[in-house]
Each structure stands twice: as C-alpha cells, then as structure tokens.
C-alpha positions in Angstrom: -10.5 84.2 -28.3 -11.2 82.9 -31.8 -9.1 84.4 -34.6 -12.2 85.5 -36.5 -13.4 87.3 -33.3 -10.1 89.1 -32.9 -10.2 90.1 -36.6 -13.7 91.5 -36.3 -12.8 93.6 -33.2 -9.6 94.9 -34.8 -11.4 95.9 -38.1 -14.3 97.4 -36.1 -11.8 99.9 -34.7 -10.3 100.6 -38.0 -13.5 101.2 -39.9 -15.0 103.5 -37.3 -11.8 105.6 -37.2 -11.7 105.7 -41.0 -15.3 106.9 -41.2 -14.7 109.7 -38.7 -11.4 110.7 -40.4 -13.1 110.9 -43.8 -15.9 113.0 -42.3 -13.4 115.4 -40.9 -11.5 115.4 -44.1 -14.6 116.4 -46.1 -15.6 119.0 -43.6 -12.1 120.6 -43.6 -12.0 120.5 -47.4 -15.4 122.1 -47.7 -14.5 124.9 -45.3 -11.2 125.5 -47.0 -13.0 125.8 -50.3 -15.6 128.2 -48.9 -13.9 130.2 -46.2 -10.3 130.5 -47.2 -8.8 133.8 -48.2 -8.5 132.5 -51.7 -10.8 129.7 -53.0 -9.1 126.4 -53.2 -11.1 125.1 -56.2 -10.6 121.6 -57.5 -7.1 121.3 -56.0 -8.6 120.9 -52.5 -11.0 118.2 -53.6 -8.3 116.4 -55.6 -6.2 116.3 -52.5 -9.1 115.0 -50.4 -9.5 112.1 -52.9 -5.8 111.4 -52.7 -5.7 111.4 -48.9 -8.7 109.0 -48.8 -7.1 106.7 -51.4 -10.1 107.2 -53.6 -8.6 109.1 -56.6 -8.6 106.2 -59.0 -12.1 105.1 -58.1 -13.5 108.6 -58.5 -11.7 109.0 -61.9 -13.4 105.8 -63.1 -16.8 107.4 -62.5 -16.0 110.1 -65.2 -17.5 112.9 -63.1 -15.9 116.3 -62.9 -14.1 117.2 -59.7 -16.6 119.4 -57.9 -17.7 119.5 -54.2 -21.0 117.7 -54.5 -19.7 114.9 -56.7 -16.5 114.3 -54.6 -18.4 114.6 -51.3 -20.9 112.0 -52.5 -18.1 109.6 -53.5 -16.4 110.0 -50.2 -19.5 109.9 -48.0 -22.4 107.9 -49.6 -21.0 106.0 -52.6 -21.9 102.3 -52.7 -19.2 101.6 -55.2 -16.3 103.2 -53.2 -15.0 100.8 -50.6 -13.5 103.7 -48.7 -16.7 105.8 -48.4 -18.2 106.5 -45.1 -21.3 104.4 -46.0 -19.0 101.5 -46.9 -17.0 101.9 -43.6 -20.1 102.1 -41.5 -21.6 99.1 -43.2 -18.4 97.1 -42.6 -18.2 98.4 -39.0 -21.7 97.2 -38.3 -21.1 93.8 -39.9 -18.0 93.3 -37.7 -19.9 94.5 -34.6 -22.7 92.0 -35.2 -20.1 89.3 -35.5 -18.8 90.1 -32.0 -22.0 91.4 -30.5 -21.5 89.5 -27.2 -18.0 91.1 -26.8 -19.5 94.6 -26.9 -21.5 96.6 -24.4 -25.1 97.5 -25.2 -24.1 101.1 -25.6 -21.3 100.3 -28.0 -23.6 98.3 -30.2 -26.3 100.9 -30.1 -23.9 103.6 -31.2 -22.8 101.5 -34.2 -26.3 100.7 -35.2 -27.3 104.4 -34.9 -24.5 105.4 -37.2 -25.7 102.8 -39.7 -29.2 104.2 -39.6 -28.1 107.8 -39.7 -26.0 107.4 -42.8 -29.0 105.8 -44.6 -31.2 108.7 -43.8 -29.0 111.0 -45.9 -29.9 110.2 -49.5 -28.6 113.3 -51.3 -25.9 115.9 -50.9 -27.1 118.7 -53.0 -25.5 121.6 -51.0 -22.9 122.3 -48.4 -25.5 122.2 -45.6 -26.5 118.7 -46.5 -22.9 117.6 -46.6 -22.2 119.2 -43.2 -25.3 117.6 -41.7 -24.1 114.1 -42.6 -20.5 114.9 -41.4 -21.9 116.0 -38.0 -23.9 112.9 -37.7 -20.9 110.7 -38.4 -18.7 112.6 -36.0 -21.3 112.4 -33.3 -21.9 108.7 -33.7 -18.1 108.0 -33.8 -17.6 109.9 -30.5 -20.6 108.1 -29.0 -18.9 104.8 -29.9 -15.6 106.0 -28.4 -17.4 107.0 -25.2 -19.1 103.7 -25.0 -15.8 101.9 -25.4 -14.2 103.9 -22.6 -16.9 102.4 -20.3 -16.3 98.8 -21.3 -14.1 96.3 -19.5 -10.4 96.9 -20.3 -10.0 93.4 -21.6 -8.4 92.0 -24.8 -11.6 92.8 -26.8 -11.4 96.4 -25.9 -7.6 96.4 -26.6 -8.1 94.9 -30.1 -10.6 97.6 -31.0 -8.2 100.3 -29.8 -5.4 98.7 -31.7 -7.3 98.9 -34.9 -8.1 102.5 -34.2 -4.4 103.4 -33.5 -3.2 101.7 -36.7 -5.9 103.4 -38.8 -5.1 106.7 -37.2 -1.4 106.5 -37.9 -2.0 105.7 -41.5 -4.6 108.4 -42.0 -2.5 111.2 -40.4 0.6 110.1 -42.4 -1.3 110.1 -45.7 -2.8 113.5 -44.9 0.6 115.1 -44.3 2.2 113.4 -47.3 -0.4 114.6 -49.7 -0.2 118.1 -48.5 3.6 118.2 -48.6 3.9 116.5 -52.0 0.8 117.4 -53.9 -1.4 120.0 -52.5 0.3 123.5 -53.0 -0.8 124.8 -56.4 1.9 125.6 -58.9 3.0 129.2 -58.7 1.8 129.6 -55.1 4.6 130.6 -52.6 5.4 128.4 -49.6 4.1 130.3 -46.6 1.7 132.3 -48.7 -2.0 132.8 -48.1 -3.0 129.5 -49.8 -0.3 127.6 -48.1 -1.4 128.8 -44.7 -5.0 128.0 -45.4 -4.2 124.5 -46.4 -2.0 123.8 -43.3 -4.9 125.2 -41.2 -7.2 122.7 -43.0 -4.9 119.9 -42.1 -5.0 120.8 -38.4 -8.8 121.1 -38.6 -8.9 117.6 -40.1 -7.2 116.1 -37.1 -9.1 118.4 -34.6 -5.8 120.1 -33.6 -6.2 123.8 -34.4 -6.6 124.9 -30.8 -4.0 122.4 -29.5 -1.4 123.8 -32.0 -2.0 127.3 -30.7 -1.5 126.1 -27.1 1.8 124.5 -27.9 3.3 126.9 -30.4 3.4 130.7 -29.9 5.1 131.6 -33.2 2.0 131.4 -35.4 1.3 128.9 -38.2 4.5 127.5 -39.7 4.6 124.4 -41.9 7.6 122.9 -40.3 6.0 123.3 -36.8 2.8 121.7 -38.0 4.8 118.7 -39.4 6.7 118.4 -36.1 3.4 118.6 -34.2 1.6 115.9 -36.2 4.6 113.6 -36.4 6.7 113.8 -33.2 4.5 115.4 -30.4 2.9 112.6 -28.4 0.5 115.1 -26.6 -1.7 115.0 -29.7 -4.0 112.0 -29.9 -3.8 111.8 -33.7 0.0 112.4 -34.1 2.1 109.6 -35.5 4.1 109.4 -32.3 1.1 109.0 -30.1 -0.4 106.4 -32.4 2.8 104.3 -32.4 3.1 104.6 -28.6 -0.5 103.3 -28.3 0.2 100.5 -30.7 3.2 99.3 -28.7 1.3 99.5 -25.4 -1.8 97.7 -26.8 0.2 94.9 -28.4 2.0 94.4 -25.1 -1.3 94.3 -23.2 -2.9 91.9 -25.7 0.2 89.7 -25.6 0.2 89.4 -21.9 -3.4 88.4 -21.9 -3.4 86.0 -24.8 0.3 84.8 -25.0 0.5 86.0 -28.6 3.6 88.1 -29.1 5.9 88.2 -32.1 6.8 90.1 -35.2 4.1 92.8 -34.8 5.6 93.7 -31.4 9.1 93.8 -32.8 8.0 96.1 -35.7 6.1 98.4 -33.5 8.9 98.8 -31.0 11.4 99.4 -33.8 9.1 102.1 -35.3 8.8 103.8 -31.9 12.6 103.7 -31.4 13.2 105.3 -34.8 10.7 108.0 -34.1 12.2 108.8 -30.7 15.5 109.3 -32.4 14.2 111.6 -35.0 14.3 115.4 -34.7 12.2 118.0 -36.5 15.3 119.1 -38.5 16.0 115.6 -39.6 12.4 115.2 -41.0 13.1 117.9 -43.6 16.8 117.3 -44.2 16.1 113.7 -45.2 13.0 114.6 -47.1 9.6 114.7 -45.5 7.9 112.9 -48.4 10.4 110.1 -48.2 10.1 109.9 -44.4 6.3 109.7 -44.6 6.5 107.1 -47.4 8.6 104.9 -45.2 6.3 105.4 -42.3 3.2 104.4 -44.3 5.1 101.3 -45.6 6.0 100.4 -42.0 2.4 100.7 -40.9 1.4 98.5 -43.8 4.0 95.9 -42.7 2.8 96.2 -39.1 -0.8 95.7 -40.1 0.2 92.5 -42.0 2.2 91.3 -39.0 -0.8 91.9 -36.7 -3.0 89.8 -39.0 -0.5 86.9 -39.0 0.2 87.1 -35.3 -3.4 86.9 -34.3 -4.2 84.7 -37.3 -6.8 86.9 -38.9 -6.1 85.2 -42.2 
C-alpha cells in the first residue's frame, strides 16, 4: 500500500470521529444550557470551545460567547479547521483519494454527510442546531456500519486506527477541561451544577445509560473519571481506545511488515494504564495524568505517521 493511501485512510477515520464527537459535544452543551437545574450560561460554551481546541480561533472572531455564535463556529465555520464542516470536507477529500479501497456504502455515507452539512446554512435557534447535529450523528453511524461490512484488511484497520487515536484524544480533552476549567467559581464540588456537567460529559460520549448499568451508587465525579479512563467496556474510554490501538497496529504490522516505535509507544501506554488504579488517578492529580496521556497520544500519532511514512 502506498504511503499516501495509508495516510488518507488513517485521516479519514480521524476526521469522521472528530465530526461526530463535535456534534455530540454541541448537543450535550446545548442541553446542559437549556435543561440543567441551573442554566450553565457562557461557561458551558467556553468549555465546549476548549474541548474542541477552538477557543483561540473563536476569540479571534470577536463575537460574544453565546449559543448561536459558538455553535456556528463549531459546526459550520469555514475558517475553523476543527468545525464539522471542515472535518466532513477533509473526510470526503481523503475518501475520494482512496475511493477504490472503500465499499460503495462507505463512500455513499461520506458523500451524504458532505451534502447534508451543506444543506444547513444557518443556525438561528436550538432546533436548527439539533437538526444538523442529528444529521451528522446519523451519517457517522452509517459510515461506521458500512465499515463493519467491509473486508477486514489493512485499509479497514487503518481507518479504525485513526478512529481510535482521535477517540482517545477527544475523551481525554473532554475530561481534562471539565476537571480543570469547567466548574464555575463558588460552585461546590458535587453540587447541582457539578452533577449536571458530569452528566453532560457522559452524554457527550453516549455513556449515560452504560454508567447507570455499571455503577449503582449514583453520579459521582471520581466514578465517572474511572469509567471514562480505566473501564474497557466503554467504547469511548481511554483504556478501550488504547487496547484498540495496540490490536490494530499489530494487525497492520502483520499484514504490511511495518512495526516499530508506534507499537512500542502504544504497548507502553497500555501497560501504564493497566497498572493505574482509580485512587492513583486523583492522588497524582487527574489534570496532570490527562495532560501526560494527551502528550502520549500526540507522540503516538507522530510515530504512526513516521512508521507508515505519511510524511
């Protein structure tokens, strides 16, 4: 497989996952702002920008932090490289480059997402925002379903690898922003606002029901952190993502003969996580732990690029 083909497949997986994650982030933020016991106000939207890595870009627009403006920046902006529109554009560009490696259904789902995003021209109210979010989520899941019916070859594994890397980074950033930035000054830990925000985090990763199945003690921040970091039953947990990365790198290496630094870094990350307890997460500082994890995922992404000669 040519290096540019491998790169397009890997980034196709990353961009589709990023688009879906951003859609769920906007939906959870909107619902937190509207339905929480106490309105979250601009704090919720500020945190959404931070999670998406779009705070600086939005600040440069000079617009006030309000739902419609932030939602447009995260969903439809043509100047924000992390917006859903930009991600879907990039996903379609990469899919076109590897059209012969994709099934007809996979290509149709990407093309449909590209068309659907362009049909939404304004986000004047919450219903318009939610309509776009639902289209993006539906298209992303159609793509995932199409991939599950493709041959389980190296092309499929490279897309899944990109998805797993992006998922690990997104979940870690989501947790880090909540723990370090999100709780408003003067609000008690464990209070109404705190509980609403942790519920919003679970909603962002589609894990509200799963959390209730596994934990009978109600919503507790330290249990949510344990759930999203160490429990491999959850598809969007850090542990599950790292396990997937190790497995996929091994599968690709067996098929292509390319193994190296990326495999070593992924196995080391998995070993460290397996040796971490929920108590240790907080004793050593959750923000510090997540910062190291995000740095490790960045190093792993660079190692993958070098190992498969993306650059």
